Phi, psi and omega in degrees: 000339183299318179298319178297316182300324181291328189256345187245124168242127187249127174255125173275133178243121184238106172279135182227146171212113182052054180249026181310322185289335190240345191299326178298318181299315183291318181292320177299322180293329177283328176296333184272005182299134179288336168255112190290142174287150174286323180195160174239123182246121180248124178249109179273120183272053178062053178300151178258000176253201185267022183304310185298319178298320179295319180297317179298321178295316179296323179298322179291325186268338191284149173279347177274158177276106182251127174251131181244128177232155181218129172288144177279346174216158181287120184245354180098161187293327181293316176300319180296314179296319181297321176296319177300319178298316181295325182279343186291138176262345179286166178262354170230147181247129170260114176271136173206139181277160190286359177239006180258172180222152179253144172283153187303329184261017181307301184292318181304311183284328175298316183288326175298316180293321178298317179298317180297317180292323179295324179295323180282316181221089184297147170060029180241009189239128185240352187207146176230126178226169186222170168294162179210166175240164177250145179231157177282177176303327181274358177094009178276145184281135164284160176292150171092158179235135177272118187235163170225220177199162175280130177233164180291153181307322182284350181266336194296326180299317178298318178296320182290330175296320183288319181197142177285117181257003185243115175278137185296321178292138178080009182260134182256128186229141176294120186297317182300320182289321181288329176291322178302327182276357177086012180077193182285145181288111184284352176280347179264128176264345177218154180065018180293330178288317178300319177302316179292319180296322177299320179292316180295327180294342175275351182260318184195185184272164178248126174275136180239135177248118186273054173223141180284100190247004170210165187232126181261126182272133178253141187245164175276081179231178181285094184297321183295321177295318180298317179295317179299315179296320179297317179296322176296321177296319178301318180301318180295323180291315180301327182295346179283349189236144172287145180300323181297325178291318178298314181298314182295326178294317179296321182288351176281350178287144181277057176243171180295158177301322180294317180296313178299319181296315180292324177295323177295319179296324178301325177288317177304315179296319183298325182261011171092010178267066187292315183291319178298318178294320180296317179297323177298316180292324182301330179292340183246014190296339179294345181254038182288001171283356174272111191306315181300325179292315178298320179298316181295320175300321177299320178297321179301312181290326177296317178303321180271007179058035169270079196297316183293322175297317179298317181301315180299320182286324176292324175296322176295325176300314181293330178301323182262344176211088184297344182257021181284098187299318182295320178295320178299313179298314183295323176293324176298315179294318178298320180297324175297316178302321183273002180074018181262076193288325178295318178296319178301315179300318181296312181297313185289324177297318178296317179299317182285333176290328178278324184226083186300336182259023187283104188297314181299315181293323177298317180298312182293325177294322176296317177302316181299318184284329188255329185242325188063284181288139182203159175258177186306317185282346177284337190261159178250112174265150179259124191255013174206159178292150185278153166290162176294326174240126181272155170296135183255147175226141178288149178290000000 
């Protein structure tokens, strides 16, 4: 760690908007870091509550060097983060949101992992991230830990195209590299962090620490609207890339040809290239004992409302993976459509027992209990495979 200490000064950048209730928690958690921060920079995006006053008070009382800035108008989180990057004197940036908290050894363990990776492959690492947990508004932990894995520098872009594995809070980024890229895209109101990680993944590797070292706070907000906005943001990001580039990036992962192929098709489906994805899958149809491939074929037929074909393929998915949450939910919804209510109850109960915070399954279970009969548009189908740990929202 001595070599790291000599070369790394870390600036924490915290964008805030109406975070009066939580800002003390996040700053106190940064003050307790076993590897001390060089500075803490708070960018208030024109809050309408007392956030800025609290930050000024904390700056006066804190043993850490806290800089407080405030926009005169609300400009969005990307503008706030970009201003923080410009003001930072450190050579690495720790991003953390104004309602999340860091565990005391976050920086210490991130830097140890960075040092180990640098010894093996010098000058190839631009970002360090960790596992994390979710907390309620009151700070209580939800069950489960959100994890990823360490992958080679040339693989991370392919993994990031398939799914964003990097939470912005608790992530350490090389300041020089993020500045070269021009900072976060201010035209994006959602998925702006994923957009930046995709760009950084083309520059260097991501170090991963498999310990939950920060906590993401979940709020009582309209989850369905947030998800819709996030999906719209993803579409805008995908439009920046040629399909051939996405496919070649995914194929650089040291996974099977079938896994890489099905993950690429999941992206084709996500951006509306249903027929192209289907033709791609047809070439591999002899391997439908591979649950993700069978699931994707089911999605194709579900999209075209060929319900019985979709049902058969989702059942085939469960044959090879009985804990496939998305297939269980979709079969539950299909069973409601077909008037098979006992079967719907069985599928949805199983999905919710495996994934208690599963929004789609909760919605369909509510339909089953209150309406029973429903049409295709009343139900929520799941159009991608689930993470092992789902995002949680308070009731």
